[in-house]
C-alpha positions as CSV (number, residue, x, y, z in Angstrom):
1,M,48.5,9.0,-22.8
2,A,48.6,12.4,-20.7
3,A,45.4,13.6,-18.7
4,R,43.0,15.7,-20.3
5,F,42.5,17.9,-17.2
6,D,44.6,18.8,-14.6
7,L,42.9,19.0,-10.9
8,S,46.3,19.1,-9.0
9,H,46.3,21.9,-6.3
10,D,47.7,22.3,-2.9
11,L,44.0,23.6,-1.5
12,D,43.2,22.5,1.7
13,A,39.4,20.7,2.1
14,A,38.2,24.3,3.1
15,H,39.7,26.3,0.1
16,L,38.5,23.4,-2.0
17,G,35.1,23.0,-1.0
18,A,34.9,26.9,-1.0
19,L,36.3,26.5,-5.4
20,L,33.6,23.8,-5.9
21,K,30.8,25.9,-4.1
22,G,31.9,29.3,-6.0
23,I,32.1,27.5,-9.8
24,V,28.7,26.0,-9.2
25,R,27.1,29.1,-8.2
26,M,28.8,30.8,-10.5
27,H,28.6,28.9,-14.1
28,V,25.7,26.7,-13.1
29,I,23.2,28.9,-10.9
30,K,24.1,31.8,-12.5
31,D,24.6,34.4,-9.4
32,S,25.8,37.4,-10.4
33,S,26.8,37.7,-7.0
34,V,29.8,35.6,-7.6
35,T,32.6,37.1,-9.7
36,P,35.8,35.5,-10.5
37,A,37.9,37.8,-8.1
38,L,35.8,36.9,-5.6
39,L,36.2,33.3,-6.2
40,Q,39.9,33.6,-6.9
41,E,40.2,34.9,-3.3
42,A,38.3,32.8,-1.4
43,A,39.6,29.8,-3.1
44,F,42.9,30.8,-2.9
45,D,43.6,33.4,-0.4
46,G,47.1,32.1,1.4
47,S,47.8,29.4,-1.1
48,G,50.7,31.1,-2.3
49,M,49.6,29.5,-6.1
50,P,50.8,32.1,-8.4
51,P,47.8,33.8,-10.1
52,A,48.3,32.2,-13.4
53,L,48.2,28.7,-12.0
54,Q,45.4,29.6,-10.0
55,A,43.4,30.5,-13.0
56,A,43.8,26.9,-14.5
57,V,43.0,25.0,-11.8
58,M,39.7,27.3,-11.5
59,A,39.6,26.3,-15.9
60,A,39.9,22.5,-15.3
61,F,37.4,22.2,-12.2
62,E,34.8,24.8,-14.2
63,A,35.2,22.8,-17.3
64,V,34.2,19.0,-15.0
65,L,31.5,20.5,-13.0
66,C,29.9,22.2,-16.1
67,A,29.6,19.3,-17.8
68,A,28.6,17.4,-15.0
69,A,25.4,19.6,-14.4
70,K,24.5,19.9,-18.8
71,E,24.9,16.1,-19.0
72,A,23.4,14.9,-15.7
73,W,26.1,12.6,-14.5
74,T,25.3,10.5,-11.3
75,P,28.3,11.0,-8.8
76,E,29.5,7.6,-10.1
77,K,29.7,9.1,-13.6
78,L,31.7,12.0,-12.3
79,A,34.3,9.8,-10.2
80,A,34.8,7.4,-13.4
81,F,35.2,10.6,-15.5
82,V,37.8,12.2,-12.9
83,S,39.8,8.6,-12.6
84,E,40.3,8.4,-16.6
85,E,40.8,11.9,-17.5
86,A,41.7,13.6,-15.1
87,E,45.2,14.1,-12.9
88,C,44.5,14.8,-9.3
89,S,44.8,13.1,-5.8
90,A,42.3,10.2,-4.8
91,E,41.6,12.8,-1.7
92,T,40.4,15.6,-4.8
93,A,38.8,12.5,-6.4
94,E,36.7,11.9,-3.7
95,A,35.9,15.4,-2.6
96,L,34.7,15.7,-6.4
97,R,32.4,12.7,-5.6
98,A,31.2,13.8,-2.5
99,F,30.4,17.6,-3.6
100,W,28.6,16.3,-6.8
101,E,26.3,13.9,-4.3
102,A,25.3,16.6,-2.4
103,N,25.1,19.2,-5.0
104,R,23.7,17.5,-8.5
105,T,19.9,17.9,-7.9
106,R,20.4,21.7,-7.4
107,C,22.3,22.2,-10.7
108,R,19.9,20.1,-12.3
109,T,17.1,21.9,-11.4
110,A,18.7,24.9,-11.7
111,L,19.5,24.3,-15.7
112,V,16.1,23.4,-16.2
113,Q,14.4,26.0,-14.3
114,R,16.4,28.7,-16.6
115,A,16.1,26.9,-19.9
116,A,12.0,27.7,-19.2
117,W,10.3,30.9,-20.8
118,G,6.9,30.9,-18.8
119,E,5.3,29.0,-15.9
120,T,7.0,25.7,-15.3
121,P,5.9,22.4,-13.3
122,L,6.9,23.3,-9.1
123,R,5.3,20.3,-8.4
124,V,3.7,17.5,-8.9
125,A,1.6,15.2,-6.9
126,W,-1.4,12.6,-7.0
127,R,-2.9,10.7,-4.8
128,V,-4.8,7.2,-6.4
129,E,-8.4,7.0,-4.5
130,I,-11.9,4.7,-6.3
131,E,-14.5,6.9,-7.5
132,A,-17.3,7.8,-5.5
133,G,-20.1,6.3,-7.7
134,A,-17.9,2.9,-8.5
135,S,-17.9,2.5,-4.6
136,Q,-21.8,3.2,-3.8
137,S,-22.5,0.4,-6.9
138,L,-20.2,-1.8,-5.1
139,R,-21.9,-1.6,-2.0
140,K,-25.8,-1.6,-3.6
141,Q,-24.8,-4.5,-5.5
142,A,-23.0,-6.3,-2.6
143,S,-26.6,-5.8,-0.4
144,D,-28.8,-6.9,-3.4
145,A,-26.8,-9.7,-3.4
146,S,-26.8,-10.1,0.3
147,D,-30.4,-10.1,0.1
148,A,-31.0,-12.7,-2.5
149,A,-28.3,-15.8,-2.1
150,G,-27.0,-14.9,1.5
151,S,-23.1,-13.5,1.8
152,D,-20.9,-16.0,-0.5
153,A,-23.5,-14.7,-3.4
154,A,-22.7,-11.1,-2.2
155,A,-18.8,-11.6,-1.6
156,D,-19.1,-12.7,-5.4
157,A,-21.2,-9.8,-6.5
158,G,-18.5,-7.4,-5.2
159,G,-15.4,-9.4,-6.6
160,E,-17.0,-8.6,-10.1
161,A,-18.1,-4.7,-9.1
162,E,-14.6,-3.4,-8.2
163,G,-14.6,-0.3,-9.0
164,E,-12.0,1.5,-11.4
165,A,-9.3,3.3,-9.4
166,T,-7.8,6.8,-11.0
167,A,-5.4,9.0,-9.8
168,S,-6.2,12.7,-8.7
169,V,-3.2,15.4,-10.3
170,E,-2.2,18.1,-8.8
171,I,0.6,20.2,-10.8
172,T,1.9,23.5,-9.0
173,L,3.0,25.7,-11.3
174,A,5.4,29.0,-10.7
175,G,6.9,31.6,-12.5
176,R,10.4,31.5,-13.8
177,A,13.4,32.3,-11.3
178,A,15.7,35.2,-11.3
179,P,19.0,34.4,-11.6
180,G,21.3,33.5,-8.4
181,Q,18.0,31.7,-6.9
182,R,17.1,28.2,-6.3
183,A,14.4,26.8,-8.5
184,G,10.9,27.8,-6.7
185,E,12.6,30.9,-4.6
186,G,11.4,34.0,-5.2
187,A,8.9,32.7,-7.7
188,Q,5.2,33.3,-6.9
189,S,2.8,30.4,-7.4
190,R,0.7,31.0,-10.2
191,G,-1.7,28.0,-9.1
192,A,-2.3,25.1,-9.9
193,L,-3.5,22.1,-12.8
194,S,-6.0,19.7,-10.8
195,F,-7.9,16.6,-13.3
196,K,-8.0,12.8,-12.8
197,A,-6.2,10.4,-14.7
198,S,-6.1,6.7,-15.5
199,R,-2.9,4.8,-14.6
200,E,-1.8,4.6,-18.0
201,A,-2.5,8.7,-18.4
202,L,-0.4,9.0,-14.7
203,V,2.8,6.5,-16.5
204,M,2.5,8.9,-20.0
205,L,2.8,12.2,-18.1
206,R,5.2,11.2,-15.6
207,D,7.4,10.0,-19.1
208,R,6.0,12.9,-20.8
209,L,7.6,15.4,-17.6
210,A,11.0,13.4,-18.3
211,E,11.6,13.7,-21.7
212,A,10.7,17.3,-21.2
213,E,13.4,17.9,-18.1
214,A,15.7,16.1,-20.7
215,A,15.2,18.3,-23.6
216,A,15.1,21.7,-21.6
217,A,18.6,20.7,-20.0
218,A,20.1,20.3,-23.2
219,M,19.1,23.5,-24.4
220,C,21.2,25.0,-21.4
């Protein structure tokens, strides 16, 4: 069966790298400063490849990289796809895998950021702590038990009076990035949301954020 994508070319490593970077900037990041003519010149200058073949090679790599970005492929998934569906050398396949390993997070973030229509979470951070009230109660019970029955009873009281651990969560918000910017670049921070959450609520928040990111990327 014939390969669906013909990624064969005569480009050296530098020109192939320029082609891959240019495709991502133009079609995934949506950098308006990168035009087809500029990309074609950067990638194929001096190659002697006919213009029609240049356009075909660009289209094939564009299709693969855009699919990888939209479907959130891992580098391994990309390598498997190229092996099964594309015609290319082992060197080209490895160059694609290495490029995607270095750039997939940026591409994924750009797709999610572009799908947002308002303020979006820029950073989520949390720390686990024990409430001060619970700690004070723990110390008081341990002290009372020590006065009444000695250190062994104090240890027992301390074990029974454990404070419930909670998480202090902070979500930094930022406005939507302009086309061509990395997520967060040039976007003014609009403040932060801070709240406390139990372990169960924190796990639920993490899962919901992951679901929202996947849904937003699917809309791109």
